[in-house]
C-alpha positions as CSV (number, residue, x, y, z in Angstrom):
1,M,4.7,-8.9,3.6
2,L,4.4,-11.7,1.1
3,S,2.0,-9.6,-1.1
4,K,4.5,-6.7,-1.2
5,A,7.4,-9.1,-1.8
6,L,5.6,-10.6,-4.8
7,I,4.7,-7.2,-6.2
8,R,8.3,-6.0,-5.8
9,I,9.7,-9.1,-7.5
10,F,7.3,-9.4,-10.4
11,I,6.1,-5.8,-10.9
12,G,9.1,-3.8,-9.9
13,R,9.0,-0.1,-9.8
14,T,6.9,0.4,-12.9
15,A,4.1,3.0,-12.4
16,P,0.8,1.0,-11.9
17,E,-1.2,3.3,-14.2
18,R,0.9,2.3,-17.3
19,L,-0.5,-0.3,-19.6
20,K,2.4,-2.7,-19.3
21,A,2.3,-2.5,-15.5
22,R,-1.5,-3.2,-15.5
23,E,-0.8,-6.3,-17.5
24,R,1.8,-7.5,-15.0
25,Y,-0.6,-7.0,-12.1
26,G,-3.2,-9.0,-13.9
27,L,-0.8,-11.8,-14.8
28,L,0.5,-12.0,-11.2
29,S,-3.0,-12.2,-9.8
30,G,-3.9,-14.9,-12.3
31,A,-0.8,-17.0,-11.8
32,V,-1.1,-16.9,-8.0
33,G,-4.8,-17.7,-8.2
34,I,-4.3,-20.7,-10.5
35,G,-1.5,-22.2,-8.3
36,V,-3.2,-21.7,-4.9
37,N,-6.7,-22.7,-6.0
38,T,-5.6,-25.8,-7.9
39,L,-3.7,-27.0,-4.8
40,L,-6.8,-26.4,-2.6
41,F,-9.0,-28.2,-5.1
42,V,-6.8,-31.4,-5.0
43,I,-6.5,-31.4,-1.2
44,K,-10.2,-30.7,-0.5
45,L,-11.4,-33.2,-3.1
46,A,-9.3,-36.0,-1.6
47,T,-10.5,-35.1,1.9
48,G,-14.1,-34.8,0.8
49,L,-14.0,-38.2,-0.8
50,F,-12.3,-39.7,2.3
51,I,-14.8,-38.4,4.8
52,N,-17.8,-38.7,2.4
53,S,-18.7,-35.0,2.7
54,I,-20.7,-33.4,-0.2
55,A,-20.1,-29.9,1.2
56,F,-16.4,-30.5,1.2
57,I,-16.4,-31.9,-2.4
58,G,-18.6,-28.9,-3.5
59,D,-16.2,-26.5,-1.9
60,A,-13.3,-28.3,-3.7
61,F,-15.0,-27.7,-7.1
62,N,-15.6,-24.1,-6.1
63,N,-11.8,-23.8,-5.8
64,L,-11.5,-25.4,-9.2
65,T,-13.7,-22.7,-10.7
66,D,-11.6,-20.1,-8.9
67,A,-8.6,-21.6,-10.6
68,A,-10.4,-21.4,-13.9
69,S,-11.4,-17.8,-13.1
70,A,-7.8,-17.0,-12.4
71,L,-6.8,-18.5,-15.8
72,V,-9.4,-16.3,-17.5
73,T,-8.1,-13.3,-15.6
74,L,-4.6,-14.0,-16.7
75,I,-5.6,-14.4,-20.4
76,S,-7.8,-11.4,-20.3
77,F,-5.2,-9.0,-18.9
78,K,-2.8,-10.3,-21.6
79,I,-5.3,-9.6,-24.4
80,A,-6.4,-6.3,-22.8
81,S,-2.8,-4.9,-22.9
82,K,-2.6,-5.3,-26.7
83,P,-2.4,-1.9,-28.5
84,A,-5.1,-0.6,-30.8
85,D,-5.3,-2.0,-34.2
86,K,-7.3,-1.6,-37.4
87,E,-10.2,-3.7,-36.2
88,H,-10.2,-2.2,-32.6
89,P,-9.1,1.4,-32.9
90,F,-9.8,2.1,-29.2
91,G,-7.8,-0.9,-27.9
92,H,-8.8,-4.2,-26.2
93,A,-9.2,-3.2,-22.6
94,R,-12.9,-4.2,-22.5
95,V,-11.7,-7.8,-22.6
96,E,-11.5,-7.5,-18.8
97,Y,-15.2,-7.1,-18.6
98,I,-15.9,-10.0,-20.9
99,A,-13.6,-12.2,-18.9
100,G,-15.5,-11.2,-15.7
101,L,-18.7,-12.3,-17.4
102,I,-17.3,-15.7,-18.3
103,V,-16.1,-16.2,-14.7
104,S,-19.5,-15.2,-13.3
105,F,-21.2,-17.9,-15.4
106,L,-18.7,-20.5,-14.2
107,V,-19.4,-19.5,-10.6
108,I,-23.2,-19.7,-11.1
109,L,-22.9,-23.2,-12.7
110,V,-20.9,-24.5,-9.8
111,G,-23.4,-23.1,-7.3
112,Y,-26.3,-24.7,-9.1
113,E,-24.7,-28.1,-9.3
114,L,-23.7,-27.9,-5.6
115,F,-27.3,-26.9,-4.7
116,K,-28.7,-30.0,-6.5
117,S,-26.1,-32.3,-4.8
118,S,-26.7,-30.9,-1.4
119,L,-30.5,-31.2,-1.7
120,G,-30.0,-34.8,-2.7
121,R,-27.8,-35.4,0.4
122,I,-30.6,-33.9,2.7
123,L,-33.2,-36.2,1.1
124,H,-30.9,-39.2,1.3
125,P,-28.5,-38.7,4.2
126,V,-25.1,-40.3,4.4
127,Q,-23.0,-40.3,7.6
128,V,-20.0,-38.0,7.5
129,S,-16.9,-39.2,9.2
130,F,-15.2,-36.7,11.4
131,S,-11.5,-36.3,10.8
132,L,-9.1,-34.1,12.7
133,P,-6.8,-33.7,9.6
134,A,-9.9,-32.6,7.6
135,L,-10.6,-29.9,10.3
136,G,-6.9,-28.9,9.9
137,I,-7.4,-28.5,6.2
138,V,-10.4,-26.3,6.8
139,V,-8.3,-24.0,9.0
140,L,-5.5,-24.0,6.4
141,A,-8.0,-23.1,3.6
142,L,-9.3,-20.2,5.7
143,L,-5.8,-18.8,6.2
144,V,-5.0,-19.2,2.5
145,K,-8.2,-17.6,1.3
146,G,-7.8,-14.8,3.8
147,W,-4.4,-14.1,2.3
148,L,-5.8,-14.3,-1.2
149,F,-8.4,-11.7,-0.3
150,L,-5.7,-9.3,1.0
151,F,-3.4,-10.0,-1.9
152,N,-6.0,-9.3,-4.7
153,H,-7.4,-6.3,-2.7
154,T,-3.9,-4.8,-2.7
155,L,-3.5,-5.4,-6.5
156,A,-6.9,-4.0,-7.2
157,R,-6.2,-0.9,-5.2
158,E,-2.9,-0.4,-7.0
159,I,-4.4,-0.4,-10.6
160,H,-8.1,0.5,-9.8
161,S,-9.3,-2.8,-11.2
162,Q,-12.9,-3.9,-10.7
163,A,-12.0,-7.4,-12.0
164,L,-9.3,-7.9,-9.3
165,L,-11.6,-6.4,-6.7
166,A,-14.3,-9.0,-7.5
167,T,-11.7,-11.7,-7.3
168,A,-10.7,-10.4,-3.8
169,W,-14.3,-10.4,-2.6
170,D,-14.9,-13.9,-4.1
171,A,-12.0,-15.1,-1.9
172,L,-13.7,-13.6,1.2
173,S,-17.0,-15.4,0.4
174,D,-15.0,-18.6,0.0
175,M,-13.8,-18.1,3.6
176,F,-17.4,-17.9,4.8
177,A,-18.4,-21.1,2.9
178,T,-15.3,-23.0,4.2
179,A,-16.1,-21.9,7.8
180,C,-19.6,-23.3,7.4
181,I,-18.2,-26.6,6.3
182,G,-15.8,-26.7,9.3
183,L,-18.8,-26.0,11.7
184,S,-20.8,-28.8,10.1
185,L,-17.9,-31.2,10.4
186,C,-17.6,-30.5,14.1
187,A,-21.3,-30.8,14.5
188,S,-21.3,-34.3,13.0
189,L,-19.7,-35.4,16.3
190,L,-22.9,-34.4,18.2
191,T,-25.8,-35.2,15.9
192,A,-26.8,-37.6,13.1
193,L,-28.8,-34.9,11.3
194,P,-27.8,-34.3,7.7
195,L,-25.9,-31.1,8.5
196,D,-23.5,-31.8,5.7
197,G,-26.3,-31.3,3.2
198,Y,-27.5,-28.1,4.8
199,A,-24.0,-26.8,4.9
200,G,-23.7,-27.6,1.2
201,L,-26.9,-25.6,0.6
202,L,-25.4,-22.6,2.5
203,V,-22.2,-22.8,0.5
204,A,-24.2,-23.1,-2.7
205,G,-26.2,-20.0,-1.7
206,V,-23.0,-18.0,-1.1
207,I,-21.5,-19.2,-4.5
208,L,-24.7,-18.3,-6.4
209,Y,-24.9,-14.9,-4.7
210,S,-21.3,-14.2,-5.7
211,G,-22.0,-15.3,-9.2
212,V,-25.1,-13.1,-9.7
213,K,-23.3,-10.1,-8.2
214,L,-20.3,-10.6,-10.4
215,T,-22.6,-10.9,-13.4
216,K,-24.2,-7.6,-12.6
217,D,-20.9,-5.9,-12.0
218,T,-19.5,-7.0,-15.4
219,I,-22.6,-6.5,-17.5
220,S,-23.0,-3.0,-16.3
221,P,-19.9,-1.5,-17.9
222,L,-20.5,-3.5,-21.1
223,L,-24.0,-1.9,-21.4
224,G,-22.5,1.5,-20.7
225,E,-22.8,2.7,-17.2
226,A,-22.4,6.2,-15.8
227,P,-18.8,7.2,-15.0
228,Q,-17.7,7.5,-11.4
229,T,-18.6,10.8,-9.8
230,S,-15.0,11.2,-8.8
231,L,-13.9,11.2,-12.4
232,I,-16.6,13.7,-13.4
233,Q,-15.6,16.0,-10.6
234,Q,-11.9,15.6,-11.5
235,I,-12.5,16.6,-15.1
236,S,-14.9,19.5,-14.3
237,K,-12.6,20.9,-11.6
238,K,-9.6,20.8,-13.9
239,I,-11.3,22.5,-16.9
240,L,-13.0,25.2,-14.6
241,S,-9.5,26.0,-13.2
242,Y,-8.6,27.7,-16.6
243,E,-9.0,31.5,-16.2
244,E,-11.0,32.1,-19.4
245,V,-13.5,29.3,-18.9
246,R,-16.9,30.8,-17.9
247,G,-18.7,27.4,-17.6
248,I,-19.0,23.8,-18.7
249,H,-21.9,21.5,-19.5
250,D,-22.9,18.4,-21.5
251,L,-19.9,16.3,-20.3
252,I,-20.2,12.8,-21.8
253,V,-17.6,10.1,-20.9
254,H,-17.2,6.9,-22.9
255,S,-15.2,4.0,-21.3
256,Y,-13.3,1.6,-23.6
257,G,-12.1,-0.5,-20.6
258,P,-10.5,0.2,-17.2
259,G,-8.6,3.5,-17.4
260,Q,-9.4,4.0,-21.1
261,Y,-11.7,7.0,-21.4
262,M,-12.8,9.3,-24.2
263,A,-14.9,12.4,-23.4
264,S,-16.7,15.4,-25.0
265,I,-17.7,18.6,-23.3
266,H,-19.1,22.0,-24.0
267,V,-16.9,24.8,-22.8
268,E,-18.1,28.4,-22.5
269,L,-15.7,31.2,-23.4
270,A,-16.2,34.9,-23.9
271,A,-16.9,35.7,-27.6
272,D,-14.6,38.7,-27.6
273,L,-11.5,36.5,-27.4
274,G,-11.8,35.8,-31.1
275,V,-12.3,32.6,-33.0
276,L,-8.5,31.8,-33.4
277,A,-7.7,32.5,-29.8
278,M,-10.6,30.4,-28.5
279,H,-9.6,27.5,-30.8
280,E,-6.0,27.6,-29.6
281,Y,-7.2,27.9,-26.0
282,T,-9.4,24.8,-26.2
283,D,-6.6,22.9,-28.0
284,R,-4.3,23.6,-25.1
285,I,-6.9,22.3,-22.6
286,E,-7.3,19.1,-24.6
287,R,-3.5,18.5,-24.7
288,Q,-3.1,19.1,-21.0
289,M,-6.1,16.9,-20.1
290,A,-4.5,14.1,-22.1
291,Q,-1.1,14.5,-20.4
292,E,-2.5,14.9,-16.8
293,L,-5.5,12.6,-16.8
294,G,-4.8,10.2,-19.7
295,L,-8.1,11.3,-21.2
296,T,-8.9,11.8,-24.8
297,L,-11.1,14.9,-24.7
298,T,-13.0,16.7,-27.5
299,I,-14.2,20.2,-26.7
300,H,-17.2,21.9,-28.3
301,L,-16.8,25.7,-28.0
302,D,-19.7,27.8,-26.8
303,P,-19.0,31.5,-27.2
304,L,-20.7,33.9,-24.8
305,N,-21.5,37.5,-24.9
306,P,-21.5,38.4,-21.2
307,D,-21.3,42.2,-21.8
308,S,-24.8,42.4,-23.4
309,A,-27.2,44.0,-21.0
310,E,-30.2,42.5,-22.8
311,I,-28.8,39.0,-22.5
312,Q,-27.9,39.4,-18.8
313,H,-31.4,40.8,-18.1
314,M,-33.1,37.8,-19.8
315,Q,-30.8,35.3,-18.0
316,E,-31.9,36.8,-14.7
317,E,-35.6,36.7,-15.7
318,L,-35.2,33.1,-16.9
319,T,-33.6,32.1,-13.6
320,E,-36.6,33.6,-11.8
321,I,-39.1,31.9,-14.1
322,L,-37.5,28.5,-13.6
323,Q,-37.8,28.6,-9.8
324,A,-41.4,27.6,-10.4
325,F,-40.3,24.3,-12.0
326,P,-38.6,22.1,-9.4
327,Q,-37.8,19.4,-12.0
328,V,-35.3,21.8,-13.6
329,L,-31.8,21.6,-12.2
330,S,-30.1,24.3,-14.2
331,F,-29.9,25.9,-17.7
332,H,-27.1,26.7,-20.0
333,D,-26.2,27.6,-23.7
334,F,-28.3,30.7,-23.4
335,R,-28.3,32.7,-26.7
336,M,-30.4,35.3,-28.4
337,V,-30.8,35.1,-32.2
338,G,-32.6,37.5,-34.5
339,Q,-33.8,41.1,-34.1
340,G,-36.8,43.3,-34.6
341,E,-40.3,42.1,-33.7
342,T,-39.4,38.5,-33.2
343,E,-36.3,37.1,-31.5
344,N,-35.4,33.5,-30.6
345,L,-34.2,32.5,-27.2
346,L,-32.2,29.3,-27.3
347,F,-31.2,27.5,-24.2
348,D,-30.8,24.0,-22.7
349,L,-32.6,22.8,-19.5
350,V,-31.0,20.2,-17.3
351,V,-33.7,18.0,-15.6
352,H,-33.9,15.1,-13.3
353,P,-33.4,11.7,-15.0
354,G,-36.5,9.6,-15.6
355,M,-38.9,12.2,-17.1
356,S,-41.1,10.8,-19.9
357,R,-41.3,12.4,-23.3
358,E,-44.7,13.8,-22.6
359,E,-43.5,15.3,-19.3
360,I,-40.6,16.9,-21.2
361,R,-42.9,18.3,-23.9
362,Q,-45.2,19.8,-21.2
363,L,-42.2,21.3,-19.4
364,R,-41.0,22.9,-22.6
365,Q,-44.4,24.4,-23.4
366,A,-44.9,25.7,-19.8
367,V,-41.5,27.4,-19.7
368,A,-42.1,28.9,-23.2
369,D,-45.5,30.2,-22.2
370,Q,-44.1,31.8,-19.0
371,V,-41.5,33.6,-21.1
372,R,-44.0,34.7,-23.8
373,E,-46.3,36.1,-21.1
374,R,-43.5,38.5,-20.0
375,H,-42.0,39.1,-23.5
376,P,-44.4,38.3,-26.4
377,Q,-41.6,39.1,-28.9
378,Y,-39.5,36.2,-27.8
379,F,-39.8,32.7,-29.2
380,C,-38.2,29.9,-27.1
381,V,-36.2,27.1,-28.6
382,I,-35.6,24.7,-25.7
383,S,-33.4,21.6,-25.5
384,V,-33.6,19.2,-22.5
385,D,-30.7,17.2,-21.0
386,Q,-31.9,14.3,-18.7
387,N,-28.6,13.6,-17.0
388,D,-27.7,15.8,-14.1
389,M,-24.6,13.7,-13.3
390,L,-23.0,14.5,-16.6
391,S,-24.1,18.2,-16.8
392,Y,-22.3,20.9,-14.9
393,E,-22.6,24.6,-14.8
């Protein structure tokens, strides 16, 4: 209820996919995160110092890094919403990824420092004083962090933000760490063992795991990861729905930040449509893709001659030949060039990712040899695509 009320007050009815709305969602998450985590830091630090608990103090500084993370999130969403300019013609949306990387380093730093402090507490134990108010603060922190998880998960789902989703899961890991501290606090009534130090190690492990996972999640899109399968399927299904489209392949998607995509694709059309008609047809597809999916699409036109009996026959023979090569997923861009005693067969093979250059060379040669055995007059010019995810027939 509180989450929906905050969204209604600060976001309003603006469509979440719009750039300005995305900025508002990020600012709301950042502002709430700064306020809540700063308050938890002050309360936990005071309590930890009072009962002499290294785990409690470490958890307090974990909340401080959460507040710093929220500040970075707030700033990053503000910058990411800036329009394209001369220096950044594709906008600033990738700032979200950079912000996530900064946050992950802060989390790892806190986990490392807490690990050292907790190890020192195990080697040199100090008695922890049980306090009923301290236990109450643990329960309060669990409730607050539980709400933060649901709140950020709701925001992340609304705008499909990996940054806010990471913030949500970080809050959930904080709940686990705080619960361990509560258990060690209760156990101090029953034993003199340095459980506080061991609880601190456990909390440090959770924090370090969260930091490493967040680092991996933010570095991956910066390096250039494969687009989501759902996006690929959405694009291919939409283009294949056009009546004149005979096939598509070589779909490549570039991400310039969350929701900011540019793509190129080869579209097969019947050659008898005529050059001008095919150009107008592909232009219409590009415009409609931009309107419906918010995608900047560039189409490479591949004209086909489906009425040629010779081409149809050779396509059928090539399909039969390729059945002996399990590493080949499909082929496309089949053309016949030249005439007389020597003709060129040009086509692309789609293979499983991970094949070496030598394996690809051997595959090209083996396929060409099989074709030449049946038809000595044909010379094969074969290209190989190593990305089955981005290639569709």
